[in-house]
C-alpha positions in Angstrom: 0.2 0.7 0.1 3.1 2.0 1.0 5.4 3.6 -2.1 4.8 4.6 -5.9 3.0 1.7 -7.0 1.0 1.6 -3.9 -1.8 3.7 -3.0 -0.4 6.4 -1.3 3.9 8.1 -0.7 4.5 9.2 2.3 6.8 12.1 3.1 9.8 10.1 3.7 9.3 8.8 0.7 9.7 11.5 -1.4 12.8 12.9 0.0 15.7 12.4 2.4 15.8 15.6 4.1 12.6 15.5 5.8 13.1 12.8 7.8 17.1 14.6 8.6 14.7 17.7 9.7 12.9 15.8 12.7 16.3 13.6 14.0 17.7 17.4 14.0 14.7 18.0 16.3 14.9 15.3 18.0 18.3 16.5 19.1 16.9 20.3 19.4 14.8 19.5 22.2 16.7 16.8 23.9 19.7 19.5 24.0 17.4 22.0 25.1 15.9 20.8 28.1 19.5 19.4 29.6 20.9 16.6 27.7 19.1 13.8 29.7 22.0 10.4 30.1 19.1 8.6 28.1 15.9 9.0 25.6 14.1 6.1 24.0 12.7 7.1 20.3 9.3 6.0 20.3 7.7 6.1 16.7 3.9 5.0 16.4 2.9 2.9 12.6 6.8 3.5 11.2 5.2 2.7 7.8 8.6 0.7 6.4 10.9 2.6 8.3 12.1 4.9 6.2 11.6 7.3 8.3 13.4 6.4 11.0 16.2 5.1 9.2 17.0 9.1 7.8 17.0 9.7 11.5 18.8 6.9 12.4 21.5 8.5 10.0 21.4 11.9 11.6 21.9 10.6 15.0 24.8 9.0 13.7 26.9 12.2 12.3 25.3 13.6 15.1 27.7 10.6 17.5 29.8 14.1 18.9 27.1 15.4 20.5 25.0 12.1 21.6 28.0 10.1 22.5 27.3 10.0 26.2 23.5 9.8 25.5 22.0 6.2 25.8 19.7 5.5 23.3 17.2 3.0 22.6 14.2 2.5 19.7 10.8 1.4 20.2 8.2 0.7 17.2 5.1 0.4 17.8 3.5 -1.8 14.9 0.6 -3.8 15.0 1.2 -5.2 11.3 3.6 -8.3 10.8 4.4 -8.4 7.4 5.4 -4.1 8.4 7.2 -5.2 11.4 9.3 -7.2 9.2 9.2 -4.7 6.1 11.0 -2.5 9.3 13.4 -4.5 10.2 14.9 -5.3 7.1 15.4 -1.5 6.6 16.4 -1.0 10.6 18.8 -3.9 11.9 22.0 -5.3 11.6 21.6 -8.3 9.3 24.9 -10.2 11.5 22.5 -9.9 14.6 20.0 -12.4 14.1 16.4 -11.0 15.6 14.9 -12.0 18.7 11.1 -13.3 18.5 8.9 -13.5 21.7 6.1 -13.6 19.9 3.8 -13.2 24.0 6.1 -10.9 24.7 4.8 -7.0 25.3 8.0 -6.4 23.3 7.6 -9.3 20.7 10.5 -9.0 18.5 14.0 -7.1 19.4 17.0 -6.4 17.3 20.2 -3.8 17.0 20.3 -1.3 14.3 22.9 -0.7 11.9 24.5 2.4 14.1 24.6 -0.2 16.9 21.4 0.9 18.9 18.4 -1.4 20.3 15.0 -1.6 18.7 12.0 -3.4 19.8 8.4 -4.0 18.2 5.3 -3.4 20.3 1.5 -4.0 19.4 0.3 -1.0 21.6 1.8 2.3 23.2 0.8 1.1 26.2 3.4 -2.0 26.5 6.4 0.6 25.3 8.1 1.0 29.2 7.9 4.4 30.6 10.9 6.9 30.8 12.3 9.8 29.3 11.5 9.5 25.8 10.8 11.6 21.9 7.3 10.3 20.1 7.4 10.8 16.9 3.5 9.9 14.5 4.0 10.7 11.2 0.7 10.0 8.9 -0.5 7.6 12.0 -3.6 9.4 13.2 -5.5 10.0 10.4 -5.9 5.8 9.6 -7.5 5.5 13.2 -10.9 4.5 12.8 -13.5 8.1 12.8 -17.2 8.1 14.4 -19.4 10.3 11.6 -22.2 12.8 13.0 -24.7 14.9 11.2 -26.8 17.9 12.6 -30.9 17.4 12.1 -34.0 18.9 12.9 -33.9 16.0 16.0 -30.5 17.1 17.0 -26.9 15.2 16.7 -27.4 11.8 14.8 -24.5 9.3 14.0 -23.8 8.2 10.6 -23.6 4.1 10.0 -22.9 1.7 7.1 -25.6 -0.4 6.2 -26.4 -2.9 3.2 -28.8 -1.1 0.3 -31.8 -2.7 0.1 -32.1 -2.1 -3.2 -28.5 -4.0 -3.6 -27.3 -6.9 -1.6 -23.3 -6.2 -2.7 -23.7 -2.4 -2.2 -23.4 0.0 1.0 -24.8 3.2 1.6 -24.2 5.8 4.7 -27.6 6.1 6.9 -28.5 8.2 10.0 -28.7 6.4 12.6 -32.9 6.6 14.3 -31.9 8.0 17.8 -28.7 9.1 20.1 -25.7 6.6 20.1 -23.2 6.6 22.6 -20.6 8.1 20.8 -22.9 11.2 20.6 -20.8 12.1 24.1 -18.1 13.3 22.0 -19.1 16.3 20.6 -18.3 19.9 22.2 -22.0 21.3 23.4 -21.0 24.5 21.7 -20.3 22.9 18.5 -21.5 24.7 15.2 -20.3 22.4 12.3 -23.2 20.4 11.0 -21.1 17.4 10.3 -18.5 15.7 12.3 -15.6 12.9 12.6 -14.4 11.9 16.2 -11.8 9.6 16.6 -11.9 8.1 20.8 -8.8 5.7 19.7 -6.8 9.1 19.1 -8.3 10.7 22.2 -7.0 7.6 24.1 -3.5 7.9 22.6 -2.9 11.5 22.9 -4.1 11.4 27.2 -1.5 8.6 27.3 1.0 10.6 25.6 -0.2 13.6 27.7 0.2 11.3 31.0 3.7 9.8 30.0 5.3 13.2 28.5 4.0 15.3 32.1 5.3 12.5 34.3 8.7 11.8 32.7 9.4 14.9 30.2 10.2 14.6 26.7 8.2 15.5 23.9 6.0 14.2 20.8 6.1 15.2 17.6 2.9 14.5 15.1 2.9 15.0 11.0 -0.3 14.4 9.5 -3.0 16.1 7.4 -5.3 17.9 8.9 -7.3 21.0 10.6 -8.1 22.7 13.5 -11.9 22.3 14.2 -12.4 23.6 10.6 -13.6 20.8 8.5 -16.5 18.9 8.5 -16.4 15.5 5.9 -13.0 14.0 5.2 -13.6 10.2 5.3 -11.7 8.9 1.9 -10.4 6.2 0.1 -7.1 5.8 -1.5 -6.5 3.2 -4.2 -3.5 3.7 -6.3 -3.0 7.0 -6.0 -6.3 7.7 -6.8 -9.5 9.2 -4.6 -11.5 5.6 -4.3 -15.6 5.3 -3.2 -14.8 4.3 0.8 -18.2 2.3 0.2 -17.0 0.2 -2.8 -14.4 -3.2 -2.4 -13.5 -2.6 1.3 -10.7 -4.1 2.0 -8.8 -2.9 -1.1 -7.8 0.7 -0.6 -7.0 2.6 1.7 -9.4 4.8 4.3 -8.8 8.0 6.1 -9.9 10.8 7.5 -7.7 14.4 8.4 -7.3 14.4 11.9 -8.7 17.2 14.0 -5.7 19.3 16.0 -8.4 21.4 18.1 -9.9 17.5 19.2 -5.8 16.5 20.3 -5.2 19.3 22.3 -8.9 19.4 24.2 -7.6 15.1 25.4 -4.0 16.5 26.0 -6.7 18.0 29.4 -4.1 20.5 29.7 -1.3 17.4 31.1 1.4 19.0 28.6 1.4 21.8 26.0 0.5 22.2 22.7 2.0 23.8 19.8 0.8 24.0 16.8 -0.6 23.2 14.2 1.6 24.7 11.9 2.0 24.0 8.4 4.7 21.9 6.8 6.0 24.0 4.8 6.2 27.1 7.7 8.0 24.0 10.0 10.4 22.5 7.1 11.7 26.0 6.3 11.9 27.3 10.3 14.1 24.1 10.6 16.2 25.0 7.8 15.1 22.9 4.8 16.1 25.8 2.4 20.0 25.0 3.6 19.8 21.4 4.1 18.7 21.2 0.5 21.5 24.2 -1.2 24.6 21.7 0.8 22.7 18.3 -1.1 22.1 19.6 -4.3 25.6 21.3 -4.5 26.9 18.1 -3.6 24.9 16.0 -6.7 25.2 15.1 -10.2 22.1 16.7 -12.6 19.8 13.2 -12.2 20.1 13.5 -8.4 20.1 17.4 -7.6 16.3 17.1 -10.3 15.2 14.3 -8.2 15.9 16.9 -4.7 14.0 19.7 -6.6 11.3 17.7 -7.2 11.1 15.9 -3.6 11.1 20.0 -2.0 8.5 20.9 -4.0 6.3 18.1 -3.1 7.3 18.9 0.7 6.9 22.7 0.5 4.2 23.5 -2.4 1.2 25.0 -1.3 -0.7 23.2 -3.6 0.9 20.1 -2.9 2.0 18.7 0.5 3.1 22.0 2.1 0.1 23.5 2.9 -2.4 20.2 3.0 0.3 18.8 6.2 0.7 20.1 9.6 3.3 19.4 12.7 2.2 19.6 15.9 3.6 19.1 19.2 2.7 17.9 23.0 5.7 19.3 25.6 6.2 19.4 29.3 5.0 23.1 30.7 7.7 23.5 32.2 9.6 23.4 29.1 7.9 26.4 27.4 7.8 27.7 31.2 11.1 27.8 32.4 12.5 25.2 34.6 14.4 22.5 32.7 18.3 24.2 33.4 20.0 25.1 36.3 19.6 28.5 37.2 22.4 31.3 36.3 23.1 33.3 39.7 22.4 36.6 37.9 19.1 34.9 36.5 15.7 35.5 38.6 14.4 32.8 36.4 16.1 31.0 33.5 14.4 32.0 30.0 13.4 28.7 28.0 15.1 28.4 24.8 12.7 28.3 21.7 10.9 25.1 20.3 12.3 24.4 16.9 10.0 25.0 14.1 7.5 26.0 15.7 9.6 29.7 15.6 11.3 30.7 13.2 15.1 29.9 12.7 17.6 32.2 14.3 21.3 32.1 13.1 24.1 32.6 15.4 
């Protein structure tokens, strides 16, 4: 389903620069919060492992900065097939994978750069501790409840068999109130709403962990800030596909409602964004990185880099459709993560990379 020959393609498959800048983001946050002696990098739904591979390459290149830090990788992946592909991409072939289907960590290995890596089916199985969490195009694939405003109040949208044709499906409105209606805000002004309870549960878990042990979560996805209505759609072979036709043969997705994610964090942590991918990557120095790579490349590679850059940054392509959103401990934004200087009454926190303009010093 992933890649040029599948149903859709993701940013890491388009350009290596994307993953490199995310790797810089995690190192930047680790440094800004006092260079902890160890951290876990946890990715939710790692796809083919391409993004993590690019991030780990940055970690290796900046080995002198990270040399005294004990890093471990933790992947949350429910698909056995994908976990095997990730292992091929990321692990050292000479070190055999340790498989234990009954254990919370069902597979363990060592990355090509010598970092321990483990696979889990559920975020709750990942050990608690100072961690950085990454969710790239993860929340958009979680199932949503759809609701329509009617003269009788909110009604959930269900899927039913079409009575005119038994091999077809149709959308219908529930005849009465359903339990999932509890997720709708009392002041909701839209007439059609999509809610993802599973996303809420995951955000609450991330928020509790970050509030308790520190770290941060970086979420990148296409979505909106509580403004869109009906976004549930299918993709098959890179083309839009009717979600009710041939279920199981197309990739189904719904835009992420970042206002809902912020609400689900319940104030336990601070949230930043959503900001457009174009803005985030520009703030992270994508133009500088592109120039460095282009100067070293031959003509075909240079063209490929420029095409990838256009795909990521062009407002008509991914630049404005994809957004970045972060969860951070309150103390990260309001001081308290650094020891105080004698002449300072309160430490001034450094800006969070990507979410503000890059200042060259």
